[in-house]
C-alpha positions in Angstrom: 4.3 -82.0 -10.1 4.2 -80.9 -6.5 8.0 -81.1 -6.3 8.3 -78.9 -9.4 6.0 -76.3 -8.0 7.7 -76.2 -4.6 11.2 -76.1 -6.1 10.2 -73.3 -8.5 8.7 -71.4 -5.6 11.9 -71.8 -3.5 14.0 -70.5 -6.4 11.7 -67.6 -6.8 12.0 -66.7 -3.1 15.8 -66.9 -3.2 15.9 -64.7 -6.3 13.6 -62.1 -4.6 15.9 -62.2 -1.6 18.9 -61.5 -3.9 17.1 -58.5 -5.4 16.0 -57.2 -2.0 19.6 -57.5 -0.6 20.9 -55.7 -3.7 19.4 -52.5 -2.4 21.6 -52.6 0.8 24.4 -54.9 -0.2 26.7 -55.4 -3.2 25.7 -57.1 -6.5 27.9 -59.7 -8.0 27.6 -62.3 -10.8 30.6 -64.5 -10.9 31.4 -68.1 -11.9 31.1 -70.4 -15.0 27.5 -71.5 -14.1 25.8 -73.9 -16.4 28.1 -73.1 -19.4 29.8 -76.5 -19.0 26.5 -78.4 -19.1 24.9 -79.5 -22.5 21.3 -78.2 -22.0 18.8 -79.4 -24.7 18.0 -77.0 -27.5 15.3 -74.3 -26.8 15.4 -75.1 -23.1 16.3 -72.9 -20.1 17.4 -73.1 -16.5 16.9 -70.9 -13.5 19.9 -71.1 -11.1 20.4 -70.0 -7.5 24.1 -70.0 -6.6 25.8 -69.5 -3.2 29.3 -68.1 -3.2 32.2 -67.4 -0.8 35.3 -65.4 -1.5 38.8 -65.7 0.0 40.7 -62.9 -1.7 41.7 -59.5 -0.2 37.9 -58.9 0.3 36.2 -61.8 2.0 32.4 -62.5 2.0 29.4 -64.6 1.3 27.0 -64.1 -1.6 23.8 -65.3 -3.2 23.3 -64.9 -6.9 20.7 -65.8 -9.5 21.1 -66.7 -13.2 18.8 -67.4 -16.0 20.2 -69.3 -19.0 18.3 -69.9 -22.3 19.5 -72.3 -25.0 18.6 -70.5 -28.3 19.7 -73.3 -30.6 22.0 -76.3 -30.6 25.2 -74.3 -30.2 24.2 -70.9 -28.7 22.8 -69.8 -25.3 22.4 -66.5 -23.5 22.4 -65.7 -19.8 21.6 -62.9 -17.4 22.8 -62.8 -13.8 22.5 -60.7 -10.7 23.2 -61.3 -7.0 24.0 -59.9 -3.5 26.9 -60.2 -1.2 27.8 -59.1 2.3 31.3 -58.0 1.2 32.5 -54.8 -0.5 33.9 -56.7 -3.5 31.7 -55.3 -6.1 28.3 -54.2 -7.4 27.6 -55.8 -10.8 25.2 -57.2 -13.3 25.8 -58.6 -16.7 24.9 -60.7 -19.7 26.8 -63.5 -21.4 26.6 -65.9 -24.3 27.7 -69.4 -24.7 29.0 -70.5 -28.1 29.7 -74.2 -28.6 32.7 -74.5 -30.8 32.8 -78.4 -30.6 30.6 -80.9 -28.8 31.5 -83.6 -26.4 32.1 -86.5 -28.8 34.1 -89.8 -28.4 37.4 -88.9 -26.6 37.1 -85.2 -27.4 35.8 -82.7 -24.8 33.1 -80.1 -25.3 34.6 -76.7 -26.1 32.6 -73.5 -25.3 33.6 -69.9 -25.6 31.6 -67.6 -23.3 31.9 -63.9 -24.1 30.4 -61.4 -21.6 29.9 -57.8 -20.8 29.1 -56.3 -17.4 28.7 -53.1 -15.5 30.2 -52.9 -12.0 31.2 -50.7 -9.1 34.3 -51.9 -7.1 35.8 -50.1 -4.2 34.0 -46.9 -5.2 35.1 -47.1 -8.9 32.8 -47.7 -11.9 33.9 -50.4 -14.4 32.7 -51.5 -17.8 34.1 -54.9 -18.4 34.4 -57.2 -21.5 35.8 -60.6 -21.5 35.5 -64.3 -22.4 35.7 -67.7 -20.8 37.2 -70.6 -22.8 35.6 -73.7 -21.2 36.4 -77.4 -21.7 34.1 -80.1 -20.3 33.7 -83.8 -20.6 30.8 -86.1 -19.6 31.7 -89.1 -17.3 29.4 -91.6 -15.5 29.6 -91.3 -11.7 27.4 -93.6 -9.6 25.0 -94.2 -12.5 24.7 -90.5 -13.2 26.6 -88.4 -15.9 28.6 -85.6 -14.5 30.5 -82.9 -16.5 33.9 -81.9 -15.0 35.2 -78.7 -16.5 38.0 -76.2 -16.5 37.9 -72.6 -17.7 40.1 -69.6 -17.9 38.0 -66.4 -17.3 39.8 -63.4 -18.9 38.6 -59.8 -19.1 39.6 -56.2 -19.4 37.9 -53.7 -17.0 37.8 -50.0 -18.1 37.5 -47.2 -15.6 38.1 -43.4 -16.0 40.5 -43.8 -18.9 42.4 -46.7 -17.4 42.1 -50.4 -18.0 42.9 -53.5 -15.9 43.5 -57.0 -17.3 42.0 -59.8 -15.1 42.5 -63.6 -15.2 41.5 -66.6 -13.1 41.5 -70.4 -13.4 38.2 -72.1 -12.7 37.4 -75.8 -12.3 34.4 -77.9 -11.1 31.7 -80.3 -12.0 28.0 -80.0 -13.1 25.4 -82.7 -13.3 22.0 -83.9 -12.1 21.6 -84.0 -8.3 22.3 -87.6 -7.3 19.3 -87.9 -5.0 16.3 -90.1 -5.8 13.3 -88.0 -6.7 15.5 -84.9 -7.3 17.2 -85.9 -10.5 15.6 -83.1 -12.5 17.6 -80.6 -10.5 21.1 -79.7 -11.6 24.0 -79.3 -9.2 27.1 -77.1 -9.9 30.2 -77.0 -7.8 33.0 -74.7 -8.8 36.3 -73.3 -7.5 38.1 -70.2 -8.8 41.8 -69.3 -8.3 43.2 -65.8 -8.8 45.9 -65.5 -11.5 46.0 -61.7 -11.8 43.6 -58.9 -10.5 40.9 -61.5 -9.9 39.7 -63.5 -6.8 39.6 -66.9 -5.1 36.2 -68.3 -4.5 33.9 -71.3 -4.2 30.4 -71.6 -5.8 27.6 -74.0 -5.2 24.6 -73.8 -7.5 21.2 -75.5 -7.9 19.4 -75.2 -11.2 15.9 -76.0 -12.3 15.4 -76.6 -16.0 12.4 -74.7 -17.5 
């Protein structure tokens, strides 16, 4: 119980730090997050995620997410964050729709539609897109991890013009493999630019609620 309280307090402080930074830095909400992880029905998870980017614009970031599983196949998520780069200002909402579960030799398939509002290099963008995500559970050191691949695609609209964006993402999500911390979820993800996107690495810690 003490650990749960302390960890929840830590996540709250990090989220407050993100919101405070957002007044002087840039907002961003990137990455697949917990969409690859099969959360129980009617549960939620609060995530603090650290990010670094290696594209034309380099920088470090801290972002916060809250994901809620509405039923067995549908979840919704809101996210916001802060960065020391000039990559973007953004906030958004997303949904996870499980098309097929992780069963036998078949992977879990999720479609993640999203919308967001952003400011990038002085331009305002309204973006719609989707992530097709494949994940599969495997046992690693007596814990189940969920390696995943996804293909984030979107169209960003700005002043009558539009821009198609695509990246390839891969990573793993699972319970933190440390005794006494197995109720904390760990997410590690890499993103590779395909067109008009970015290269980045994400490290997230999530606390189920």
